[in-house]
N, C-alpha and C positions, 0 to 999 in steps of 0.2 A: 945809523944813517938811513936804513930802510924804513924804520919807523917814522923818521922825519919826512921822508918822501910821501908815505901813505897819509900822514896827518895833513900835509900841505895839499894833497889831492882831495882829501875830505873837505878842507876849507874852501878849495876852489869850487867843488861841487855845491857847497852851501851857498856861496856867492852867486853862482849861476842860477840855482833854483830860486833864490831870493828875488832875482830879477824877473824870473818867469811868473812867480805868484804875486808879485807886487809891481806890475809894470807902471802903475800910476806914479810911483816914486821916481821913475826915470823918464817921465814925459809921455808914457803910453796910456792905454785905456784897459780897464779890467774887462775880461770877456769870460765866456763859459769855459774856455780852455784853461784859464787860470784857476777857475773853481775846480775843474776836474783834476788838474795837476795837484792842487791842494789836497783833495780827497784821496788821491792815490798815494801821495807822499805821507800824509798823516796815518792812513791805514797801514801802509807798508811799515812804518816805524813801529806802530803798535804791535803788529803781528810778529815782526822780527824780534821785538823785545820779549814777547811771550815765548817764542821758540827758544831763544838763547837762554832764558831763565830756566825753562824746563829741562833742556839738554844739559845745562850747567848745574842742574840740581840745586838751584838757589833756594835757601830757606826763607828768603824775603821776596819771593817772586811777586806776590800780590802788591807789595809796596813799590817794587821796581816798575811793574806794568802800569800801575796807577800813576806813577810819576811820569812815565813816558807819555801816557795819554794826556795828562794835565799839561805837560810842556807843549805838546802839539796843538792842544786846544787854544792855549794862549798865543801860540805862534801863528795859527792859521784860522782862528775863529772868525775874524772879520773878512776873511777872503772867501770862504765857502760855507761857513756855518759850522765847520769842523764836526761833521756827523761821524765819519770814520766807521760807520756801522750801519748796514742795511736795515736792521731792526729800528734804529733811531730814525733813519730816513722815513721808514714806513709810519712810525709813530707821529712824526711831525706832519707828514702828509695827511694822515687820518685825523689829526687834531683840527685841521682846517684853519689853523691860525697863521699859516705862512703862505699867502696867496701866490708868491713867486715860485713856490715849489709845486710845479704841476706834476701830474702822474708821469708824463714823459720824462721830465727832468729827474724825478725820483728814480725812475728806472735806469737812467744813465748813471746817476750817482751810485746806485747799488752795484751796477756792473763794474764801474771803475773801482769801487771799494773791494769787491771780490777779486778783481785782477791784482790790486795792490797786495791783498792778503796772500794770494798764491805766489806772487813774485817774492814776497818776504819769506814765505815758507821754503821756497827753493833756495833762497839765500842762506837761511840758517842750516839747511841740509848740506849745502856746499861747504859752509864754514866748519861743520862737524864731520866732514868727509863722508857724507851719505847717511849719517845717523838721523833718524826721525822718531816720532812717537805717535801712538794711536789716539784716535778720538773715540770716546765711548765711556760706558760706566766704569768707575774706578773701584778696584777691589771687589768687594761683595755687593756693590750697589746694583740695583735693578734698573731696567728701562723706565719703570714707573717712577722710581725715585729721581732718575735723571730728568724725566719730563716735568715733574713738579719743580725741581730745583732750577732748571733753565728758564721755565716760564716765569716763576716768581722773581728771580733775581734780574732777569732781563726787563721785567716789568719795573722793578725798582730803578734800574739805570735809566730807562726811557722816561719814566714818570718824573724823575729828578731833572732830566734834560728839559722836559717840557716846562717844568715849574721855574727853573732858574735861568733858562736861556731863551724860552719862547714867550712865556706869559708876560704881558705888559705890566701886570700888577705885582707879580712876585719875582721877576727876574732879578738876579744878583749881578750888578754891573761890574763888580771886581772879583768876586769869589766864585763865580760860576764854574770855572775850570777846576778849582779845588773840590767843589761839591760833586761834580760829575766824576772826577778821578777817584774820589773817596768811595763811590759806588762799586768801582772795580776792586778796591781793597776789601770792602764788605763781602762782595760776592766771591772773591777769590778765596778768602779764608773760610767762608760759610759753606760753600759747596765744592771747593776744589777737590775734596776727598770723595765727592759723590759723582759729579759729572765732568770735573776738570775746570768748571767755571768759565766756559767759553763766552757766553752772553752776547755773541756777535757772529752772524753768519759769515762774515769775512774771515774771522778767526777759524771758524769751523771748516770752511772750504779750504783755507790754506793748510791747516793741519792734515786734513784728509787727503788733499792733493799731493802733498809732499810724501805722505806715508805710503802712497801707491808704489813708490820706489822700492820699498821693503815688503811689498805684498799686502799692504793695507787695503781696506774696502772704502770706496768713496761714498757709498750710499748713506753712511752714517752722518755725513755732512748735511745731506738733505733732511734727515730727521731732526738733527740739531737746529738747522736753520728754520724749519717749520715751527718748532717749539719757540724759538727766539722771536720770530715774527708774531706769533700768538701773544707773547708777552708784550711786544711793542704795541699791538693793536689794543690790548687790554689797558695799557697805560694811557693811550689816547682816549679811550672811552671813559675811564675814571677821571682823567684830566678835564674832560668836557663837563662832567658833573661837578667836580670840586671848584672849577673856575668858570662856571656858567655865567656868573655875574659879569664877566668881561664882555661877553657877546651881547648881554642885555643892556649895557651902558651905552648912551649916545656917544658917537664918535667924538674923541677929543675931550670928553668929560670924565671925571673921576667920581666915584661914590664918596659922599661925605663920610667922615670918620664918625 
């Protein structure tokens, strides 16, 4: 009986949030509030999935986390753009291909994403009765290894986002969510044993914030976030080179095959 009550409460929350993020379906108008709720919700679910997989010692964490991200991208992509990651937001801003994403809006997005990450981390800590885990080099890995790993694979994630969701010439109208989610699978398996495979400042902030409960150090989140932002900016720079033809074409015209 208790399970039924909890499941009905979850369904009710889903219906309520659906109305919030899609007011146009109910005679309302989309606003920045709907976008921010979307970013908070998507990031929250992503970080919560990360934490529950780690604390549950899942052997398929990378697949589960990627599936969670993919699901939220398809659910909320047309609401806020489904960034769910400050490094992605920085990459899109730096690419210059999204005029509506101003520096001020990008800053608000990043703040809401980090808030969602911290809220999710406190949630998984509550679920596991105060258990948390640390952010930092895994095993015998060094900070040098962590730096390369986080920069390179955040670059991969952000570059794919720019190519399949932002570019007018190479965007994938249907499979963009799967392509982006697959980057998390790739990164999770490739560098999970080196840096943990955060690839996202909201994830880094959430993990470090929750681990303070058990004597962890928050400064590691700042290091990880800096590395991840570097990866995002690098992705934007390479994207500008590989997709330079887009900015060179007259508006509304395509280059002949």
